N, C-alpha and C positions, 0 to 999 in steps of 0.2 A: 780798339779798331785794329791795331797792329797785331795783337794776339789772334784775332779772328782771321786776319790775312795770312799769318804764319800757319795757323791750323789748316786753312784751306790749301795752302801750298803743299804742306806735308801730306794732306789727304790726296791731293792730285798726284804728287810724286809716288805715293804708295800705290794708287790705282794704276798708274802707268807701269809700275814695276811688276804688276801681276801678269800672269799668263792670261790668254784669252778665256780659258775655261774658268779661271779664278775670277776674272772680271764678270763673266756672265753669272756665276754663282753669287757673287756679292750683290749684283744688281737685283737678282731674284729674291735674295734674303732681305734686302732693304725694302723691296716692294711688299713682301709678306709682312714685315714688321709694321709698315705704314698702314696696310689694310687691316691688320689685326688691331692696331690702336684705334682706327676709325670705327671698327665694329664694336670694340669695347666701349668707346665713348657713346656710340649710338644706343647700346644696350643700357648703359648707365643713365642716359637721358630719358629713356622710356621706362625705367624701373624694372628692367628684366622681364617685361611683359606683365607685371603685377599691377592690377587695377583695383580701384575701390569706388564706392558710390558716394556721391556728394551728399553731405549732411546725413551720413549713415543710412542711405537708401530711402530718403524721404521722397514722396511723390510731389510732382510739380505740375501745374497747368501750362498750357502753351504760352500764356503771357509771361509767366516767370521764366520759362526756358528761353524765350526770345531775349529777355533782358540779360540772362546769364551769357548767352551767345555774344551779345554786344560787348559785355564786360571782358570776356575771354579774348575776343578779337583785339580790343584795345591793349590788352596785356601781352599780346603775341603768344597766347596759349592755344595750341591747335591739336593737342593730343587727347581731346575729350570726345565723347560720342554719346548720343542719346539712346537710351534703352527703355522704350516705352514712355512711362511718366517719370523716369529717373535719369540721372546723369552719371556717366561712368568717367572717371578721371584716373590718371596715373597715381599710384600709391606714393611714390617718392616726391611728387610735386603737389601734394595736397595743400600745403601751406601757401603755395603760389596762387592756387585757384581761390582759396579763401581770402587771400589778400586782395586779389582782383575784384572779388565780389564786394569786399568792404570798401575799397577805394571808389568803386562805381556806385555804392549805396543802393544796391539792388538785392538786399537780403530778402529772404522769403517773408511774405506777409503773415503775421500772426494776429490773433485776436487782441484787440485794443492797442495794436502797435501804432496805428495812425492817430488815435486819440492821445496816446502818450507823447508822440512827436509834436502834436499840436499844442499840448500843454507845456512842453518844454520851450517851444518857439515863441511863446507869448512874452510880452513885456508891459511895463506899467504905462507906457505911452500910448498903447493901443486903446481904442475906444471899445466900449462894451459890445457894440454891434459887430465890430470886426472880430472880436474874440469869439462871440457866439457863432458867427459865420464859419470861422475856422474849425471850431469844434463840431459843428453840424456836418461840415464837409468830411472831416475825419471819421465821424460816426458812420456816414453813408459808405465811406470806403471800407470800413471794417465789416459792415453788413454785406457788401458786395464780395469781399474776400471769403466770408463765411459761406456764401452761396456757391462760390467757385470751388470750395473744398468738398462739396457734395459729389458723390461718385458719378452721377449722371449729368453733371453740369460742366460744360466747357468754358463758358464765359457768362458773366452776369454784370448788370449795371443797374444801380438804384439811384433815383433822383427824388428830390423832395421840394415842395413849394408851399408857401404860406401866404395868405391874403386876408387882410382885415377890411371889411366893407363898412364904410361910414364910421360911426362912433361905437361900433360894436366892441364889446370887451373880449369876445372870443374870436380867435383867428381860425379861419378855415384852412385845414391842412389836407394836402393830397400827396400821394406817392405813386410813382410809376416804376415798374420793374421790366427790364428787358433781359431775357434769358435765352441762351443758345445751348441746346443739349448736345451731348457727344454723338457723333455719327449722323447728325442731321435728323434725329428721330424726334417727332413731336412729343411734347410732354403729356403724360396721362392726367386724368382728373385729380387723382390723389396727389401727384407731384405738384400740380398747379396750386391746389388748396394748401398744401404743406408750405410752399414758398410764401404764399400770400399771408398765411397765419403767422409765420415767423417774422415777416416784415411788420405786420400790424402790432405784434407784441414788442417789437424792438423800438418802436417810436411811440412816445406817449401822446395821447389825445388823437389818435388816428383810428377812424372807424373802418369797418370792413368795406363800406361803399366808397371809401376815399382811395381805394387801391385799384390799380389797373396793371395787369401783367401781359406783356407782349411776348409771345413765343416766336423767336426769330426763325425757327425751323419751318413752322407752318404759316407764319404771318397772322395768326389769330390772337385777338386781344380778349382777355377774360376780365370782367368787372366784378368787384366784390359786391356782396349783397348783405344788407342788415336785416332782412326779413327773418323773424324768429322761426318761421316754419322751415325756411331754407337752412338755417343753422342747425335745427334739430335733424333735418334730413341728412345733412353733411355728417352729423355725429353718428347717425345710424350707419352710413356707409363706411365711416372710419372704423367703427367697432367691428363691422363685418369684415373689412379687409384685414384688420389686425388679427382677428381670430383665424382667418383663413391662412395667413402667412405662418402663424404660430403652429397650427395643426399640420401644415405642409412640411415644416421643418422637422417636427417631431416624428411624423410618419416616415419621412425619408431616412431618419436615423434608425427607426425600427425595421425598415425594409431594405437596409443596406446590403444584406446577404442575398437579395434576389437579383442582383446585377444592376444594370443601367435601366432602372424603371422610369416610367413617365407618370407623374402623379399630378392630379388636379383635385382641389377641394372646394366644395360649395357649402357655405354655412347659412342657414336660415335662422333669423333672429325674431324674437317676439317684438312686435312693433310698439309695445308699451315702453315708454321711456322711463317712467317711474310710477310706483303705485303706493298709496298711503291709505290706510283704513283706520277709522276711529269709531268706536262703538261704546255706548253707555246704557246699562241696564239698571232699573230701579227695583228695590226689594219691596214687596207689598207689605211686609210687617215692619213698622218703624222700629228704630233702635233708640233706646233711652241713653242719652249721653250725660244728663245732669238731673238730680232730684234733691229738693230741700223741703223740710217739714218743720213748722213751729207751732207750739201750743201755749195758751195763757189761761190760768184759773184766777178768779177774783172773789173774795169773801170780805164784806164790810158790815158793821153793826153800829147803832146810834142809841145812846142811853137817854131817858126822859129827864125833864128839869125838876129839881127838888126845892126850889125856892132860891131867892137871891140872897146872897150874903150882904151884910151891912146894916145901917141904921134905918134905912127906909122901910124895909119890910116890918120892923118892930114899932114904928112910930104910930101906927094906927091899929086899932084893935078890930076885932070882928071882921077881918078880911077873909074872903073865901080862898081856899087853897085846895089843890088836888092832892088827894091822899097818895095815889100811885098811878103811874102811866106806863104802858108797855114800851119795851125797847124796839128800835128799828134795825133790821138785819137784811143785807143784800149779798147775793151770791151769783157769779157768772163764769162761763168758760169760753175761750176763744182758740180756734185751731186754724193754721194757715199751711198750705202745702203747694209747692212749685215744682213742676216736672218739665224738662226739655227733652224732646224727642226729634230725631231726624230720619228721613227716609233713606235707606241704604241704596247704594248705586255701585256698579262695576264698570270701569272705563278701560277699554282695550284699544291700544294704538299699534298698528302694524304697518311697517314700511318695507317695501320690497324693491330690490334693484331692478331696473329695467333692462331692456335689450338682452334678455336671456336667450340662450341657444335653444331653439326648438328641435332641430335635427341637423345632422351633418351627412353629406354624401361625398363619397370618394370615388374617383375614377383612376384605377391603377392599370397601367399597361406594362406587362412583363415581357422581356425579350424571349424570343422563341428558343434561343440557345439554352435558357434556363430549364425548359422542359426536357430538352435533350440531355442535359446534365443529370436531371433527376432520373430519367429513363436509364441512363448508363449506370448511375450509382445503384439503382435498385437491381439491375441485372448483375452487377459485380457482387452485390450482397447475396444474391441467390446462387451465383456461381463463383465462389471465392477462388477456386483453383484455375479458372479460365482466364487467360491473359490475351487471347486473340480477339481483338475487337471486331474482326470481320464476321464473327458469329453473332454479333449483337443484332437482335431482330429489329426490323423496321418499325418506326412509330406510326401506327395507323391512326385514323380519325377517332376510332373508339378509345384507343389508349390516350390520345391527346385530350379527349373530353374528360376522361377519368382523372388524368393528371391536373387538368385545369380546375375541376371541381375540388380536388384535394387542396390545390394551392389557394383557391378562393376561400375555402373554409379556414385555412391557416391565416391568411391575410385578414380575414374578417375578425378572427379572434384577437389578432395582434392589435388591430385598430380600435377594437372596442374599449381597450384599456385607457385610451386617451380622450374618450368622449365623455363630456359632462353636460348632460341635458337635465334641466330642472323644471321644464314645463310639464305639468301633470297631464296625463292622457296621451302624451306623444310617445312614439316608439323610440326607445333608447338605443336600440340596436342600429348601428350605422348602415347606411345604404351604400354598399360597396359593389362596384362593377369591375370585374377583372377581365382583361383581354390580353392579347399578345401582339407583338409586331415582329416582323422578320428583320433581324439584325444581321444583315449581310456583312461579310468580312470586308474591311476597307480595301480598296484597290492598292496593289503593291506599286510603290513608286519605283520608276526605273533607276537602277543603280548608275552612278556616274561612270562615264566611259573612262577607259584607261588613259586616253590622252588628256582628258580633263583633270583626272587625279594627278597625272604627271606634271601638268602645267601648274596646278595648285601647289604641288610639292616643290617644284622649282621656284615658284614665287616666294615660298616661305624659307627655302634652304639655299638660295643662290649664294649668300654670303659664305656659308660653310663650304659649299662646293668650290667657290673661288679660292678660299684658303687651302683646301685640300689639293686643288690643281697646282697652285703655286708651290706647295710643299713637295708634290710629286715631281714637278719639273726641277726643283732644286736638288732632290735626291738623284734623279736621273743625270743631271749635269755633274753632280759630285761623283757619281759612279764613272761617267765618261772621263772626268778629270783624273780619277785614280787609275783608270785603265790606260790612259795615255802617258803616265809617268814613266821616266826612263828605267830601264832594267838595272837591277843591282849587280849584274854580271860584269866584272872588271877585266875579263880576259882580253877583250878587244883593246881596252886601254893599255894594258900591260904589253901587248904585242905591237903597240904603236900603230894599230889599225892596219897592219900588214903593208905599210907604205915604205918604199925604198927611200931612205934618207939621203943617199948620195945624189940621187937624181933631183932632189929638191933644193940643192945648194944655190941654184941661180934664181930662185923665186924671189920676186920683189915683195918685201914685207912692209913697204912704206904705208900701205893702206891700213895696216893693223896697229900703227903707232898712235900714240896719244899726243896731239899737238902741244898741249900744255905741258905734259911731262917731258917731251923732247926739248921744248924751249927752256924748261928748268934745267935739263941736263946740259944744254949748250952753254948756259951760264956757268955751271960748275966746271966744265972741262970738255975736252974733245973726245974723251973716252966714251962717254955715254951717248954721243950723238948718233942718231939713226938706229939705235937699238930698239927692236920691236917689243912692244909691251902688250899684254893681253888686257882688254877692257872688260871688266865684270859688269854684268847687268843687274846684279842684286840677287840672283838666284843661286842654285848650287853650281859648283865648279864643273862637275861632270855634265850637267845639262848644257852649260854654255859651251863646253868643249865639243860635246856631241853635235850641237847645232853648227859649230864651225867646221867640223869634219864634213858634215853633209853639204855645206855651202861651198867650201874651198878646201879640199883634202890636202893639196900641196902646201898651202899656207899653214895648215894645222901641223903637218909633218915637220916643216921647218921650225915652227915654234917649239915643238916637242924636242927637236934635236938641240936647239939652243938651250932649252931648259936642262936637258940631260948633260950637255957639255958644261954648263955653268955649275951644275951640282957636282959633277965629277972634279972639276977644277977646284 
């Protein structure tokens, strides 16, 4: 504390010892230093004007940006701004903004983020019903976030309900969707069906008739339908819309050189969803597939009896006996043949994809300026040496019709390449109608006035101007301080300022004495009592003496005489 006090006293003494010009200059320089330090600190705090986008330019919906705003306000971060669907933040404070988002737990929602959080928050003490309810709620939240990520959706809410009636084993499930489109524009039929189909496929056991969608922009509720005919009709319109969008994109790419064209496409499909043919033809002449043949020949003979051997035939005499008997012979043949035949047949199965394109019609509107460019290009080609456009002939109605016919033929040839029609008997050449519109030049916006530009420039550069002004005042003050410095001519000092020294002998010099020095001299002796002494102010001697001469010339002369006398003695 004592050192600070001593430093302050020294600084105060030094400031008092300065001349008025030096004091003013020191004050201006101190102010310039303080303002420069403040400007540098402010520039460092805003990152020298360098900004970046939050999460590398990711797009957010209004709900997410509102949560970010609350988190930034709680963290006292105010240097951010909204740029459409993105958030712009200072580059040097990127970590602070991410930290504020993390502490507030308002990170952007991603797919399955809510389900993951619900799985982590569970514990073994929870009942199965509570765990299922938490997971169901997290799943609904993820579905709602997926719908909000669609380009035309501003906000979406999905709810789900289950009910079991009596002792039925199957639960009745229903789902409701509330959607608000961007700009308050009602949803189209394709968008409505797309959202309902996504929700139906995201929740198991949910039928199309169990879903209801509320369009918050129009207040209209759309109910799902399980009718097979409605499903097939929706399929027809989906295929039609998809082909039209694809053809429109490809046609715009091919016609990019024709300027800002306006293009519409209409696709007519065959209403046959699918076709399958099965045909069987029989061959009138059978075909043998197996044949077997077997033959058997038999030949047998039997010899007659010649008497019996043994004692019995010889025991009696005169017994009649056969002298000879003919032999018995048997012959036979057996033949077996087996043949298997089958009638020939020809089976033909044909499957054809349905919803084939029957024909396509294009409506192309070309800007009128394109015909003018063609007219000018052809005229330059015919007159390569002519550079004066004032000689360009006017484009009459006949010329416009010829150019239009030429352009229509070119566009028709270009669009023919992307048409794929497979229906027999239909015209494969696209139906193209070409017309033009007057593309008037946009009105010129009035330039900002000089006063507005000046005010904007001052609002952006006032700090620089303040520093320049302070520096200019400091330089001017320094110049005045240098101009008011005493002259280096010592001739007046050597002449004693032309003052008569004899006439100044009776001047009272007691006002020029130093009381403390006189007191000290009185203690030492009587010789030094009353001797006038010159009191220095801390500046140059000539400056102090000059100021004394101006204020009291007689006193200055007496003082010089005493100095000279003391020096001579």
